[in-house]
C-alpha positions as CSV (number, residue, x, y, z in Angstrom):
1,M,10.5,11.2,2.5
2,Y,7.7,9.3,0.7
3,F,6.5,5.6,1.2
4,V,5.1,3.1,-1.1
5,Y,2.6,0.9,0.7
6,L,0.4,-2.2,0.1
7,I,-2.9,-2.4,1.9
8,L,-5.0,-5.7,2.3
9,C,-8.6,-5.2,1.6
10,K,-11.5,-7.0,3.0
11,D,-12.2,-8.7,-0.2
12,K,-8.5,-10.0,-0.3
13,S,-7.3,-7.6,-3.0
14,I,-4.2,-5.5,-2.4
15,Y,-4.1,-1.7,-2.8
16,T,-0.9,0.1,-3.8
17,G,-0.3,3.7,-2.9
18,I,2.2,6.5,-1.8
19,T,2.1,8.6,1.1
20,T,4.4,10.7,3.4
21,D,2.9,9.0,6.6
22,V,1.7,5.4,6.2
23,K,-0.2,5.3,9.8
24,R,-2.0,8.5,8.9
25,R,-3.0,7.4,5.3
26,F,-4.2,3.9,6.6
27,A,-6.5,6.0,9.2
28,E,-7.8,8.0,6.3
29,H,-8.5,4.9,4.2
30,Q,-10.2,3.4,7.4
31,A,-12.4,6.5,7.7
32,G,-13.5,6.4,4.2
33,K,-11.3,9.4,3.4
34,G,-9.2,7.5,0.7
35,G,-9.8,6.8,-2.8
36,H,-12.9,5.2,-4.1
37,Y,-11.4,1.9,-4.4
38,T,-10.6,1.5,-0.7
39,R,-13.9,3.0,0.3
40,A,-15.6,0.4,-1.7
41,K,-13.3,-2.6,-0.7
42,K,-12.6,-1.6,3.1
43,V,-9.2,-1.8,4.3
44,V,-8.0,-4.6,6.6
45,K,-4.3,-3.9,7.4
46,V,-1.0,-2.5,6.0
47,L,0.9,-5.3,4.4
48,Y,4.2,-3.5,3.4
49,S,5.7,-0.2,3.1
50,E,9.2,0.9,1.9
51,P,10.7,4.4,2.0
52,Q,11.7,6.4,-1.2
53,K,13.7,9.6,-1.0
54,T,11.5,11.6,-3.5
55,R,8.0,11.6,-4.8
56,G,9.0,10.9,-8.2
57,Q,10.8,7.6,-7.1
58,A,7.8,6.7,-5.0
59,L,5.6,7.1,-8.1
60,K,7.8,5.1,-10.2
61,R,8.0,2.3,-7.6
62,E,4.1,2.4,-7.0
63,A,3.6,2.0,-10.9
64,E,6.0,-0.9,-10.9
65,I,4.4,-2.7,-8.1
66,K,1.1,-2.1,-9.6
67,R,2.0,-4.1,-12.6
68,W,2.8,-7.2,-10.5
69,S,0.6,-10.0,-9.8
70,R,-0.9,-10.7,-6.4
71,K,1.5,-13.4,-5.8
72,E,4.5,-11.3,-6.3
73,K,3.0,-8.4,-4.1
74,L,2.4,-11.0,-1.2
75,A,5.9,-12.3,-1.8
76,L,7.3,-8.7,-1.4
77,A,5.3,-8.4,1.8
78,K,6.4,-11.7,3.3
79,A,10.0,-11.0,2.7
80,D,9.8,-8.2,5.0
81,K,9.8,-9.5,8.5
82,N,7.9,-6.3,9.9
83,Y,4.8,-7.6,8.2
84,E,4.1,-11.0,8.8
């Protein structure tokens, strides 16, 4: 199973990615082992994650969400009661 996730960065930007383990991946971002973007922006917290059955589905959903505005991403996170 894969997960699409949104992470809030210190500069208030929102990073979107995919992983098989959200907690592990967030820890990697915190340790500076993520991509260049999260190393530069410093991660604060996971805003949202959603499961996807396959890597292909996760990549498709990630691409969709990356096209969204910040407002739309925050609305998605807010709609999920686990990430208030």
